[in-house]
KEDORO-328806 format. One line per field, with one value per atom (N, C-alpha, C): atom name; residue in one letter; residue number from 1; x, y, z. Coordinates in Angstrom, 3 decimals, always signed. Last residue first. Layout:
! KEDORO-328806
a <- c(CA | ...)
r <- c(a | ...)
k <- c(NUM | ...)
X <- c(X | ...)
Y <- c(Y | ...)
Z <- c(Z | ...)
! end
This chain:
! KEDORO-328806
a <- c(N | CA | C | N | CA | C | N | CA | C | N | CA | C | N | CA | C | N | CA | C | N | CA | C | N | CA | C | N | CA | C | N | CA | C | N | CA | C | N | CA | C | N | CA | C | N | CA | C | N | CA | C | N | CA | C | N | CA | C | N | CA | C | N | CA | C | N | CA | C | N | CA | C | N | CA | C | N | CA | C | N | CA | C | N | CA | C | N | CA | C | N | CA | C | N | CA | C | N | CA | C | N | CA | C | N | CA | C | N | CA | C | N | CA | C | N | CA | C | N | CA | C | N | CA | C | N | CA | C | N | CA | C | N | CA | C | N | CA | C | N | CA | C | N | CA | C | N | CA | C | N | CA | C | N | CA | C | N | CA | C | N | CA | C | N | CA | C | N | CA | C | N | CA | C | N | CA | C | N | CA | C | N | CA | C | N | CA | C | N | CA | C | N | CA | C | N | CA | C | N | CA | C | N | CA | C | N | CA | C | N | CA | C | N | CA | C | N | CA | C | N | CA | C | N | CA | C | N | CA | C | N | CA | C | N | CA | C | N | CA | C | N | CA | C | N | CA | C | N | CA | C | N | CA | C | N | CA | C | N | CA | C | N | CA | C | N | CA | C | N | CA | C | N | CA | C | N | CA | C | N | CA | C | N | CA | C | N | CA | C | N | CA | C | N | CA | C | N | CA | C | N | CA | C | N | CA | C | N | CA | C | N | CA | C | N | CA | C | N | CA | C | N | CA | C | N | CA | C | N | CA | C | N | CA | C | N | CA | C | N | CA | C | N | CA | C | N | CA | C | N | CA | C | N | CA | C | N | CA | C | N | CA | C | N | CA | C | N | CA | C | N | CA | C | N | CA | C | N | CA | C | N | CA | C | N | CA | C | N | CA | C | N | CA | C | N | CA | C | N | CA | C | N | CA | C | N | CA | C | N | CA | C | N | CA | C | N | CA | C | N | CA | C | N | CA | C | N | CA | C | N | CA | C | N | CA | C | N | CA | C | N | CA | C | N | CA | C | N | CA | C | N | CA | C | N | CA | C)
r <- c(g | g | g | t | t | t | r | r | r | s | s | s | l | l | l | g | g | g | d | d | d | i | i | i | e | e | e | p | p | p | m | m | m | h | h | h | t | t | t | e | e | e | a | a | a | w | w | w | e | e | e | r | r | r | l | l | l | a | a | a | a | a | a | l | l | l | p | p | p | e | e | e | d | d | d | l | l | l | s | s | s | h | h | h | g | g | g | l | l | l | p | p | p | t | t | t | l | l | l | s | s | s | y | y | y | h | h | h | v | v | v | a | a | a | p | p | p | p | p | p | v | v | v | s | s | s | p | p | p | e | e | e | v | v | v | r | r | r | r | r | r | a | a | a | v | v | v | l | l | l | h | h | h | d | d | d | d | d | d | e | e | e | l | l | l | g | g | g | r | r | r | l | l | l | t | t | t | q | q | q | t | t | t | l | l | l | m | m | m | k | k | k | a | a | a | s | s | s | v | v | v | g | g | g | p | p | p | t | t | t | r | r | r | r | r | r | k | k | k | l | l | l | d | d | d | a | a | a | y | y | y | r | r | r | l | l | l | e | e | e | g | g | g | t | t | t | e | e | e | a | a | a | l | l | l | t | t | t | k | k | k | v | v | v | i | i | i | m | m | m | a | a | a | v | v | v | w | w | w | k | k | k | t | t | t | g | g | g | i | i | i | r | r | r | d | d | d | l | l | l | l | l | l | r | r | r | r | r | r | t | t | t | p | p | p | c | c | c | e | e | e | p | p | p | s | s | s | f | f | f | l | l | l | d | d | d | g | g | g | r | r | r | p | p | p | a | a | a | t | t | t | v | v | v | q | q | q | s | s | s | h | h | h | g | g | g | p | p | p | t | t | t | s | s | s | s | s | s | t | t | t | r | r | r | d | d | d | e | e | e | m | m | m)
k <- c(131 | 131 | 131 | 130 | 130 | 130 | 129 | 129 | 129 | 128 | 128 | 128 | 127 | 127 | 127 | 126 | 126 | 126 | 125 | 125 | 125 | 124 | 124 | 124 | 123 | 123 | 123 | 122 | 122 | 122 | 121 | 121 | 121 | 120 | 120 | 120 | 119 | 119 | 119 | 118 | 118 | 118 | 117 | 117 | 117 | 116 | 116 | 116 | 115 | 115 | 115 | 114 | 114 | 114 | 113 | 113 | 113 | 112 | 112 | 112 | 111 | 111 | 111 | 110 | 110 | 110 | 109 | 109 | 109 | 108 | 108 | 108 | 107 | 107 | 107 | 106 | 106 | 106 | 105 | 105 | 105 | 104 | 104 | 104 | 103 | 103 | 103 | 102 | 102 | 102 | 101 | 101 | 101 | 100 | 100 | 100 | 99 | 99 | 99 | 98 | 98 | 98 | 97 | 97 | 97 | 96 | 96 | 96 | 95 | 95 | 95 | 94 | 94 | 94 | 93 | 93 | 93 | 92 | 92 | 92 | 91 | 91 | 91 | 90 | 90 | 90 | 89 | 89 | 89 | 88 | 88 | 88 | 87 | 87 | 87 | 86 | 86 | 86 | 85 | 85 | 85 | 84 | 84 | 84 | 83 | 83 | 83 | 82 | 82 | 82 | 81 | 81 | 81 | 80 | 80 | 80 | 79 | 79 | 79 | 78 | 78 | 78 | 77 | 77 | 77 | 76 | 76 | 76 | 75 | 75 | 75 | 74 | 74 | 74 | 73 | 73 | 73 | 72 | 72 | 72 | 71 | 71 | 71 | 70 | 70 | 70 | 69 | 69 | 69 | 68 | 68 | 68 | 67 | 67 | 67 | 66 | 66 | 66 | 65 | 65 | 65 | 64 | 64 | 64 | 63 | 63 | 63 | 62 | 62 | 62 | 61 | 61 | 61 | 60 | 60 | 60 | 59 | 59 | 59 | 58 | 58 | 58 | 57 | 57 | 57 | 56 | 56 | 56 | 55 | 55 | 55 | 54 | 54 | 54 | 53 | 53 | 53 | 52 | 52 | 52 | 51 | 51 | 51 | 50 | 50 | 50 | 49 | 49 | 49 | 48 | 48 | 48 | 47 | 47 | 47 | 46 | 46 | 46 | 45 | 45 | 45 | 44 | 44 | 44 | 43 | 43 | 43 | 42 | 42 | 42 | 41 | 41 | 41 | 40 | 40 | 40 | 39 | 39 | 39 | 38 | 38 | 38 | 37 | 37 | 37 | 36 | 36 | 36 | 35 | 35 | 35 | 34 | 34 | 34 | 33 | 33 | 33 | 32 | 32 | 32 | 31 | 31 | 31 | 30 | 30 | 30 | 29 | 29 | 29 | 28 | 28 | 28 | 27 | 27 | 27 | 26 | 26 | 26 | 25 | 25 | 25 | 24 | 24 | 24 | 23 | 23 | 23 | 22 | 22 | 22 | 21 | 21 | 21 | 20 | 20 | 20 | 19 | 19 | 19 | 18 | 18 | 18 | 17 | 17 | 17 | 16 | 16 | 16 | 15 | 15 | 15 | 14 | 14 | 14 | 13 | 13 | 13 | 12 | 12 | 12 | 11 | 11 | 11 | 10 | 10 | 10 | 9 | 9 | 9 | 8 | 8 | 8 | 7 | 7 | 7 | 6 | 6 | 6 | 5 | 5 | 5 | 4 | 4 | 4 | 3 | 3 | 3 | 2 | 2 | 2 | 1 | 1 | 1)
X <- c(-19.965 | -19.443 | -18.595 | -20.827 | -21.262 | -20.593 | -19.804 | -19.484 | -19.820 | -20.892 | -19.436 | -19.045 | -23.590 | -23.088 | -21.585 | -23.646 | -24.099 | -23.593 | -22.743 | -21.971 | -22.344 | -24.889 | -23.536 | -22.638 | -26.984 | -27.060 | -25.664 | -26.082 | -26.312 | -26.354 | -25.900 | -24.713 | -24.966 | -28.113 | -27.696 | -26.477 | -28.468 | -29.592 | -29.111 | -25.984 | -26.500 | -27.630 | -25.859 | -24.857 | -25.365 | -28.026 | -28.015 | -27.058 | -27.098 | -28.321 | -28.394 | -24.849 | -24.679 | -25.899 | -26.174 | -25.224 | -24.984 | -27.628 | -28.340 | -27.431 | -25.525 | -26.437 | -27.217 | -24.473 | -23.662 | -24.520 | -26.582 | -26.258 | -25.381 | -26.476 | -27.669 | -27.337 | -23.908 | -24.344 | -25.525 | -23.483 | -22.939 | -23.452 | -24.443 | -25.202 | -24.705 | -22.456 | -23.758 | -24.568 | -20.530 | -20.301 | -21.584 | -21.735 | -21.511 | -21.276 | -21.620 | -22.922 | -22.798 | -19.007 | -19.488 | -20.908 | -18.545 | -18.952 | -19.343 | -15.603 | -17.051 | -17.343 | -13.027 | -13.499 | -15.017 | -10.441 | -11.820 | -12.196 | -7.645 | -8.112 | -9.480 | -6.036 | -7.102 | -7.637 | -2.595 | -3.764 | -4.774 | -1.744 | -1.492 | -2.744 | -2.839 | -1.586 | -1.889 | -4.926 | -4.647 | -3.313 | -6.928 | -5.612 | -5.427 | -8.269 | -8.498 | -7.141 | -8.943 | -7.886 | -8.166 | -11.060 | -10.952 | -9.899 | -12.005 | -11.038 | -10.928 | -14.670 | -14.021 | -13.142 | -15.228 | -14.958 | -14.266 | -15.509 | -16.530 | -16.417 | -13.626 | -14.596 | -15.768 | -11.576 | -12.808 | -13.933 | -9.730 | -9.412 | -10.657 | -11.043 | -10.872 | -10.626 | -10.754 | -12.106 | -12.082 | -7.948 | -8.650 | -10.053 | -7.590 | -7.006 | -7.693 | -8.903 | -9.414 | -8.864 | -7.211 | -8.617 | -9.200 | -4.783 | -4.868 | -6.314 | -5.583 | -5.069 | -5.183 | -6.289 | -7.278 | -6.851 | -3.836 | -4.976 | -6.055 | -2.262 | -1.860 | -3.047 | -3.631 | -3.501 | -3.149 | -5.812 | -4.526 | -4.511 | -8.897 | -8.193 | -6.871 | -10.142 | -9.315 | -8.552 | -13.031 | -12.187 | -11.429 | -13.686 | -13.433 | -12.499 | -13.773 | -15.056 | -14.921 | -11.115 | -11.719 | -13.023 | -10.902 | -10.101 | -10.706 | -12.583 | -12.917 | -12.158 | -11.136 | -12.478 | -12.914 | -8.823 | -8.719 | -10.076 | -9.906 | -9.223 | -9.215 | -13.155 | -11.704 | -11.122 | -16.097 | -15.306 | -13.841 | -19.407 | -17.973 | -17.243 | -21.815 | -21.534 | -20.046 | -22.593 | -22.060 | -21.874 | -23.582 | -24.290 | -23.852 | -21.734 | -23.147 | -23.938 | -19.419 | -19.541 | -20.982 | -20.079 | -19.767 | -19.946 | -20.445 | -21.529 | -21.298 | -17.862 | -19.038 | -20.193 | -16.333 | -16.090 | -17.298 | -17.359 | -17.416 | -17.246 | -16.855 | -18.220 | -18.350 | -14.065 | -14.888 | -16.312 | -13.402 | -13.056 | -13.873 | -14.220 | -14.914 | -14.620 | -14.489 | -13.743 | -14.537 | -15.188 | -15.668 | -14.893 | -14.105 | -15.179 | -15.647 | -12.019 | -11.758 | -12.837 | -13.231 | -12.062 | -11.836 | -15.099 | -15.561 | -14.423 | -13.347 | -14.098 | -14.605 | -12.394 | -11.446 | -12.173 | -14.810 | -14.047 | -13.079 | -15.431 | -16.330 | -15.600 | -13.433 | -13.461 | -14.371 | -11.631 | -12.978 | -12.969 | -9.291 | -9.299 | -10.648 | -9.808 | -9.012 | -9.019 | -13.075 | -11.900 | -11.117 | -15.336 | -14.298 | -13.030 | -17.152 | -16.534 | -15.392 | -17.772 | -17.300 | -16.478 | -18.396 | -19.290 | -18.910 | -17.076 | -17.563 | -18.545 | -14.605 | -15.998 | -16.372 | -11.427 | -12.219 | -13.654 | -8.652 | -10.039 | -10.809 | -5.419 | -6.323 | -7.726 | -2.435 | -3.734 | -4.637 | +0.577 | -0.321 | -1.653 | +2.916 | +1.931 | +1.095 | +4.497 | +5.148 | +4.209 | +2.024 | +3.346 | +3.976 | -1.260 | -0.262 | +1.101 | -4.380 | -3.028 | -2.067 | -7.718 | -6.693 | -5.330 | -11.005 | -9.658 | -8.682 | -14.091 | -13.148 | -11.760 | -17.342 | -15.946 | -15.113 | -20.546 | -19.603 | -18.184 | -23.397 | -22.183 | -21.185)
Y <- c(-38.969 | -39.290 | -38.416 | -38.644 | -39.852 | -40.027 | -36.248 | -37.467 | -38.734 | -34.415 | -34.545 | -35.854 | -34.584 | -35.044 | -35.259 | -33.468 | -34.835 | -35.407 | -30.831 | -31.703 | -33.167 | -30.035 | -30.092 | -30.986 | -30.136 | -30.923 | -31.095 | -28.279 | -29.692 | -30.602 | -25.871 | -26.522 | -27.957 | -24.481 | -25.653 | -26.381 | -22.385 | -23.252 | -24.560 | -21.132 | -21.721 | -22.705 | -20.264 | -21.204 | -21.897 | -18.470 | -19.636 | -20.694 | -16.596 | -17.343 | -18.601 | -15.605 | -16.278 | -17.135 | -14.482 | -15.572 | -16.334 | -12.474 | -13.516 | -14.722 | -10.956 | -11.604 | -12.715 | -9.989 | -10.920 | -11.645 | -8.296 | -9.499 | -10.493 | -6.480 | -7.265 | -8.466 | -5.264 | -6.133 | -7.014 | -3.464 | -4.812 | -5.776 | -1.101 | -1.726 | -3.139 | -0.420 | -0.863 | -1.562 | +0.414 | -0.787 | -1.329 | +2.784 | +1.708 | +0.385 | +4.259 | +3.896 | +2.767 | +2.525 | +3.663 | +3.313 | +1.195 | +0.997 | +2.340 | +1.971 | +1.906 | +1.666 | +2.032 | +1.619 | +1.578 | +3.890 | +3.402 | +3.065 | +4.059 | +3.912 | +3.238 | +6.248 | +5.250 | +5.231 | +6.724 | +7.058 | +5.912 | +6.299 | +6.126 | +6.473 | +9.492 | +8.761 | +7.455 | +10.755 | +10.474 | +9.752 | +11.562 | +12.053 | +11.894 | +8.856 | +9.782 | +10.247 | +8.205 | +8.169 | +9.267 | +6.159 | +7.429 | +7.276 | +4.784 | +4.717 | +6.103 | +3.062 | +4.337 | +4.147 | +0.712 | +0.976 | +2.322 | +0.866 | +0.136 | +0.375 | +1.762 | +2.724 | +2.034 | +0.168 | +0.011 | +0.912 | +0.812 | +1.123 | +1.074 | -0.340 | +1.117 | +1.536 | -3.010 | -2.454 | -0.927 | -3.178 | -3.446 | -2.864 | -2.631 | -1.740 | -1.928 | -4.838 | -3.479 | -2.498 | -6.888 | -6.875 | -5.480 | -6.240 | -6.318 | -6.209 | -6.409 | -5.162 | -5.148 | -9.121 | -8.094 | -6.760 | -10.328 | -10.520 | -9.472 | -9.465 | -9.157 | -9.262 | -10.565 | -9.103 | -8.697 | -13.229 | -12.725 | -11.206 | -14.507 | -13.638 | -13.191 | -15.939 | -16.656 | -15.783 | -13.910 | -15.005 | -15.684 | -10.946 | -11.719 | -12.871 | -9.442 | -9.935 | -10.758 | -8.673 | -9.540 | -10.169 | -6.906 | -8.141 | -9.146 | -4.874 | -5.595 | -6.920 | -4.007 | -4.564 | -5.376 | -3.044 | -4.142 | -4.800 | -0.921 | -2.070 | -3.259 | +0.159 | +0.277 | -1.022 | +0.611 | -0.149 | +0.210 | +1.691 | +1.975 | +1.188 | -0.488 | +0.896 | +1.083 | -3.094 | -2.283 | -0.813 | -4.330 | -4.502 | -3.503 | -3.645 | -3.311 | -3.382 | -4.743 | -3.283 | -2.846 | -7.502 | -6.921 | -5.411 | -7.761 | -8.082 | -7.409 | -7.034 | -6.253 | -6.503 | -9.070 | -7.661 | -6.814 | -11.418 | -11.238 | -9.769 | -10.973 | -11.236 | -10.985 | -10.720 | -9.577 | -9.768 | -13.324 | -12.188 | -10.950 | -14.983 | -15.084 | -13.880 | -13.200 | -13.944 | -13.993 | -11.610 | -12.975 | -13.791 | -9.151 | -9.220 | -10.644 | -9.695 | -8.951 | -9.196 | -11.072 | -11.663 | -11.002 | -9.146 | -10.382 | -11.113 | -7.280 | -6.923 | -8.169 | -8.751 | -8.256 | -7.897 | -9.151 | -10.297 | -9.859 | -6.551 | -7.294 | -8.476 | -5.892 | -5.226 | -5.941 | -8.239 | -7.797 | -7.144 | -9.415 | -7.959 | -7.392 | -12.146 | -11.686 | -10.156 | -13.109 | -12.366 | -11.880 | -14.146 | -15.099 | -14.420 | -12.088 | -12.637 | -13.590 | -9.507 | -10.816 | -11.419 | -6.958 | -8.011 | -9.389 | -5.504 | -5.287 | -6.383 | -7.129 | -6.721 | -6.565 | -5.811 | -6.800 | -6.314 | -5.430 | -5.010 | -6.136 | -4.319 | -5.446 | -4.895 | -3.327 | -2.979 | -4.195 | -5.073 | -4.474 | -4.168 | -4.115 | -5.043 | -4.320 | -2.148 | -3.368 | -4.390 | -0.940 | -0.753 | -2.085 | -1.637 | -1.895 | -1.688 | -0.371 | -0.441 | -0.605 | -1.339 | -0.997 | -1.145 | -0.704 | -0.924 | -0.499 | -2.209 | -1.372 | -1.720 | -2.259 | -2.673 | -1.699 | -3.180 | -2.129 | -2.660 | -4.806 | -4.945 | -3.905)
Z <- c(+10.983 | +9.721 | +9.015 | +13.529 | +12.821 | +11.478 | +14.431 | +15.179 | +14.407 | +12.652 | +12.746 | +13.436 | +13.170 | +11.877 | +11.918 | +15.735 | +15.531 | +14.225 | +15.210 | +16.104 | +15.885 | +13.603 | +13.032 | +13.885 | +15.478 | +14.246 | +13.636 | +17.418 | +17.772 | +16.542 | +15.779 | +16.340 | +16.764 | +14.915 | +14.147 | +14.714 | +16.750 | +16.397 | +15.776 | +16.773 | +18.014 | +17.724 | +14.090 | +14.608 | +15.867 | +14.012 | +13.126 | +13.675 | +15.884 | +16.159 | +15.289 | +14.518 | +15.818 | +16.141 | +12.291 | +12.093 | +13.396 | +13.570 | +12.819 | +12.589 | +14.559 | +15.512 | +14.818 | +12.178 | +12.970 | +14.000 | +11.358 | +10.570 | +11.333 | +13.708 | +13.350 | +12.461 | +13.732 | +14.828 | +14.433 | +11.720 | +11.535 | +12.596 | +12.680 | +11.590 | +11.301 | +14.491 | +15.017 | +13.930 | +12.622 | +13.421 | +14.018 | +11.758 | +10.791 | +11.518 | +14.162 | +13.583 | +12.548 | +15.991 | +15.230 | +14.743 | +19.236 | +17.851 | +17.237 | +21.157 | +20.978 | +19.502 | +23.606 | +22.283 | +22.283 | +25.238 | +25.200 | +23.760 | +27.231 | +25.852 | +25.874 | +29.337 | +29.269 | +27.839 | +30.043 | +29.228 | +29.219 | +33.591 | +32.154 | +31.350 | +33.362 | +33.505 | +34.231 | +30.682 | +32.093 | +32.148 | +28.350 | +28.787 | +30.302 | +26.702 | +27.804 | +28.318 | +23.434 | +24.438 | +25.455 | +21.608 | +22.327 | +23.418 | +18.572 | +19.677 | +20.291 | +17.035 | +17.353 | +18.583 | +14.461 | +15.883 | +16.007 | +11.772 | +12.506 | +14.004 | +9.947 | +10.514 | +11.206 | +9.231 | +8.458 | +8.974 | +11.185 | +9.782 | +8.903 | +13.402 | +13.309 | +11.859 | +12.748 | +12.857 | +12.822 | +12.870 | +11.619 | +11.623 | +15.600 | +14.578 | +13.235 | +16.740 | +16.976 | +15.946 | +15.832 | +15.436 | +15.615 | +17.086 | +15.618 | +15.142 | +19.811 | +19.265 | +17.746 | +19.936 | +20.244 | +19.651 | +19.322 | +18.429 | +18.677 | +21.545 | +20.169 | +19.215 | +23.703 | +23.610 | +22.179 | +22.631 | +23.117 | +22.974 | +23.744 | +22.802 | +23.424 | +25.774 | +24.819 | +23.848 | +26.178 | +26.642 | +25.505 | +26.400 | +25.177 | +25.531 | +28.644 | +28.143 | +26.860 | +28.949 | +29.967 | +29.457 | +26.793 | +26.808 | +27.796 | +27.678 | +26.451 | +26.387 | +29.883 | +30.079 | +28.863 | +28.616 | +29.588 | +29.825 | +26.998 | +26.399 | +27.367 | +28.059 | +28.035 | +27.503 | +26.084 | +27.048 | +26.924 | +25.445 | +25.372 | +26.457 | +25.032 | +24.644 | +24.465 | +25.529 | +26.632 | +26.279 | +23.225 | +24.498 | +25.562 | +21.297 | +21.059 | +22.365 | +22.373 | +22.308 | +22.041 | +22.089 | +23.397 | +23.384 | +19.296 | +20.241 | +21.584 | +18.397 | +17.985 | +18.940 | +19.616 | +19.935 | +19.580 | +18.421 | +19.880 | +20.267 | +15.688 | +16.142 | +17.645 | +15.772 | +15.354 | +15.853 | +16.559 | +17.421 | +17.056 | +14.504 | +15.793 | +16.666 | +11.358 | +12.375 | +13.677 | +9.087 | +9.248 | +10.254 | +8.576 | +9.582 | +9.864 | +6.697 | +7.934 | +8.977 | +4.626 | +5.290 | +6.643 | +3.897 | +4.524 | +5.220 | +2.719 | +3.920 | +4.636 | +0.531 | +1.540 | +2.842 | -0.845 | -0.335 | +0.762 | -1.559 | -0.675 | -0.044 | -3.388 | -2.084 | -1.084 | -5.235 | -4.881 | -3.496 | -5.951 | -5.876 | -5.437 | -6.179 | -5.037 | -4.877 | -7.036 | -7.469 | -6.254 | -5.994 | -6.350 | -6.853 | -5.705 | -4.506 | -4.807 | -7.258 | -7.717 | -6.589 | -6.502 | -6.064 | -6.571 | -9.391 | -8.035 | -7.677 | -11.264 | -11.147 | -9.689 | -11.635 | -10.902 | -10.832 | -13.542 | -13.420 | -12.755 | -13.101 | -12.944 | -12.793 | -14.752 | -14.187 | -14.174 | -13.802 | -14.779 | -14.106 | -11.246 | -11.807 | -12.849 | -10.214 | -10.662 | -11.270 | -8.012 | -8.612 | -8.991 | -9.053 | -8.032 | -8.670 | -9.634 | -10.163 | -9.007 | -10.466 | -9.490 | -10.140 | -11.316 | -11.813 | -10.750 | -11.193 | -10.454 | -10.960 | -12.670 | -12.661 | -11.865 | -11.419 | -11.759 | -11.695 | -12.571 | -11.808 | -12.310)
! end
């Protein structure tokens, strides 16, 4: 396990072991916080299936997401290099989103998680009702 040292202004240096999911400074924990949401799972699945989509089309294919949450989620995915944003110079500008190669690599583990959830949802629902 490799140690990572970070320094925040006003705070002493903190050393967090890499891969120590229980440490708030763990980069893995921060990434899991970002990608472990239903909106990320839905956006990645949609973009993996469709290729590139305009913002409005992506919003239409993600039922229940607010414009604010979709924008925040897309910005986070862009920051993590999982989604690419392309602006078409038109009036008004058309904004398109697609998965990067790194984003495509996230689709398979998220698909496994979706499949697990679909398989076990009846059991979980049954346990929730009984106890």
